[in-house]
N, C-alpha and C positions, 0 to 999 in steps of 0.2 A: 504493500500500500504506500509506503514512503516514497519509492521511486515515482509512482503515479502522481502523488501530490506535488512533488518537486517538478515533475514534467509539466503539469498543468500550470503551476505557478510560473515556471520559466517561459512557457508559451505566452501566457498573459503579459509577462514582463516584456517579452519581445514585441508584442503588439501594441501595448499601451505605455511602456516605459516604467511601469510599476507592476507589482504582482507577486514577486517572489516572497517578500515578507508578509504582505497582507494575506495572500491565499494560503501559503504554507503555515503560517502561525495560526490563522483561524481554523484551518482544517486539522492541524495537529493538536490544537487545544481541545478538540472534541474527543480525541483519543488519549491524550496525556495531560498531566497537570500543566498549566500555563507556563510555569517556570521551565519545565522540560521541553515544551514546544519551542520556546524562545532559544534555549540552548541548542536544539537541533537545527535551527535556522541560522545561527550566527555564522558558521563557516561558509555555507553557500552564499549568504548575503554579502559577506566580506569579499569573497572571491569574485562575485559578479560586479560589485562596486569597483574593485581594483582593476578588473579587466576593462570596464567602461572608462575609467579614468586614464588607463594606459593607452587605450586605443582611440577613444573618442576625441573629436575636435580637430581643429587645424593647427593648434599649438603643440609644442612639445610637452612632455610630462611636467617639466619645471615651469614652462610657460603657463600651463593650466593651473598649477599649484599657486604661483604668484598672483595670477589674475584673480582667482577666486578668493585667495587670502586677502588681497587688497580690497575687493568689493564686498565680501561677505564674512569678514572675520568676526564681526559682532553677532551675526546670525549663528555662526559655528560655535562661538563661545557660549552664547545663551542656550543653544541646543545641548551642549555638553553639560552645563549646569542643570538644565531641566532634566536631562537623562539621569543624573545622580538622584534627583528627587523622585523620578519615575521608578528607578530601581528600588529605592526605599519603599515606595508604595507597593511594589510587587512583593516585597518581603513582609510588609505590615498589614496590608489590606486583603480581605478575602478575595480570592482570584475570581469569584463570580462577578464582583463589581468591576473588576478590571476587564473581564471578558465583555461585560456590558459596554464599557468604554470603547473597546475594540470594535464591537458591533456598531456603535454610534459613529465612529470614525469611518468605517467602511460604508455604512448606509449614507452618511453625509456626502462622501466622495462620489459614490455611485449615483445618488439622486441628483447632485449638482451637475454631473456630466450628462446624465440621461435627459435632464431638463434643458441642457444647453446653457446653463447659467454661468456667466463669467464673473468670477470674483475679482474685483479690482482692489488692489492694495497699493499704497504708496511705499516708497523706499525710504521712509523717514526712520530716524533712530528709534522712536518709541514703537513703531510697527515691527522693526527688526527684533527688538528686545522681546516684545510680547509673543511674536510668532516663534522665535527661537525657543523661548521658555515652554510654550505650549507644545511645540513639536518635540522637544526634549522629554517633557513629562510623558506625553503619549508614547513616544518611542522607547523610553526607558522602561515603561510598565507594560507595553503591549507589542513592541517591536514593529510599530507601524508609523515611524517618523516620516518616511518618504512621502506619504500621501499629504501630510500637512505642508512639508517643504515644497513639494511639487505644486500644490495649490498656490502657495505664496509666490514661487518663482514664475509660474505662468500668469498669475494675477497681477504681477508687478510690471509686466511688459506686454506689448502687443506683438512682439517679435518672437514667435516660438522657435524660429531658426537660431536665434541668439543662444539658447541653452543647448541645443543639439550640437552646435559647433564650438562650444566652449567660449561663448561670448562674442 
């Protein structure tokens, strides 16, 4: 069953740009405790992100690193801090509540895409801080940070090609 779940998640990731963490974590959480489901998806998610970073865009790896660090360092820092809070929630809060949070994140993302709603966000410092913290908390506790960050990145520009090509 595990290979099938990862195959479906990878297929959705290839089609939409996200899916590995959302689909696999949600599916695995129905068979294993949430903490175990997150651990099972860490390496595949890391490997996929690393491959995307190494291969994607027109810049070199170092060029991508410096570009994104320059433009999104605050978002990354707040996501890291939020992740620490999210991991603590995973340890302290009943996993049923966290699974409910995961369901809400998935439902919000699917519904907003299905309705064709475009979320418009500014790239101001307060928005970066709040988005980073929310993404980190959701990511640390449910392993679904990418949906929040993707909504932010797509909602902060009209140029979707910008993110596919590394800026």
